[in-house]
C-alpha positions as CSV (number, residue, x, y, z in Angstrom):
1,M,-18.9,3.7,14.2
2,T,-16.3,5.7,12.5
3,D,-13.3,4.2,14.4
4,L,-14.8,0.4,14.2
5,L,-15.3,0.9,10.2
6,T,-10.9,2.7,10.4
7,G,-10.4,-0.4,12.1
8,A,-12.1,-3.0,9.4
9,I,-10.4,-1.2,7.0
10,C,-6.8,-0.9,8.6
11,M,-7.4,-4.9,9.1
12,G,-8.1,-5.5,5.5
13,S,-5.7,-3.2,4.2
14,L,-3.0,-5.5,6.5
15,I,-4.1,-8.8,5.1
16,V,-4.0,-7.9,1.8
17,A,-0.5,-6.8,2.3
18,L,0.3,-10.3,3.6
19,F,-1.4,-12.1,0.7
20,F,0.5,-9.7,-1.9
21,L,4.0,-10.9,0.2
22,R,3.0,-14.3,-0.2
23,F,2.5,-14.2,-3.7
24,W,5.7,-12.5,-3.9
25,R,7.4,-15.1,-2.1
26,D,6.2,-17.8,-4.4
27,S,6.6,-16.0,-7.8
28,G,9.3,-14.0,-6.7
29,D,7.7,-10.5,-8.8
30,R,8.4,-7.1,-7.7
31,F,5.0,-6.0,-8.7
32,F,4.0,-8.1,-5.7
33,L,6.4,-6.4,-3.1
34,Y,5.4,-3.1,-3.7
35,F,1.8,-3.6,-3.6
36,A,2.3,-5.5,-0.4
37,A,4.2,-2.0,0.8
38,S,1.7,-0.3,-0.4
39,F,-1.2,-2.0,1.0
40,F,1.2,-2.0,4.1
41,I,1.5,1.8,4.2
42,E,-2.3,2.2,3.9
43,G,-3.1,-0.2,6.7
44,L,-0.3,1.7,9.2
45,H,-2.0,5.1,8.0
46,R,-5.5,3.5,8.9
47,L,-4.0,2.9,12.2
48,Y,-2.4,5.9,13.0
49,A,-5.6,8.0,11.6
50,A,-7.6,6.3,13.9
51,L,-5.1,6.7,17.2
52,A,-4.7,10.5,16.3
53,N,-7.3,12.7,16.2
54,A,-9.8,12.1,13.6
55,N,-10.5,15.7,12.5
56,A,-6.9,16.2,11.7
57,E,-7.1,14.3,8.5
58,D,-6.9,17.1,6.3
59,S,-3.4,17.6,7.1
60,P,-0.3,17.3,4.7
61,L,1.1,14.3,6.6
62,H,-2.5,12.4,5.7
63,Y,-1.7,13.3,2.0
64,L,1.9,12.5,2.0
65,I,1.2,9.1,3.2
66,R,-1.2,8.1,1.1
67,L,0.7,10.0,-2.2
68,L,3.6,7.4,-1.4
69,A,1.2,4.2,-0.9
70,Y,-0.7,5.1,-4.5
71,G,2.8,5.8,-6.1
72,L,4.4,2.7,-5.2
73,I,1.2,1.3,-7.1
74,L,1.9,3.3,-9.8
75,W,5.8,2.3,-9.9
76,A,5.0,-0.9,-9.6
77,I,2.7,-0.9,-12.6
78,L,4.8,0.9,-14.6
79,E,7.5,-0.9,-14.1
80,K,6.0,-4.3,-15.0
81,N,5.1,-2.8,-18.2
82,L,8.6,-1.5,-19.5
83,P,10.5,-3.3,-21.3
84,R,13.2,-5.1,-19.9
85,E,17.0,-5.5,-20.7
86,R,16.8,-8.9,-22.1
87,D,13.7,-8.0,-23.8
88,R,15.7,-5.7,-25.9
89,K,18.2,-8.3,-27.1
């Protein structure tokens, strides 16, 4: 049952990444690109966790991958809210 839920979360993350890629292609805003990369990393992480030993999910590698994915989301939000060069003039 756990593998089924992990697969569903993996599939959902990858589909959300594709949606954000489409939004990025339509708008050209890097905000959507960072979100797509984050969800893509999270989906691949879930796939890796399902294929590897599920009991070893407390290893530092799992936390670093999640830190990277969530860091991309935080960076996207910060970059979106920072004043731009053209706005300062």
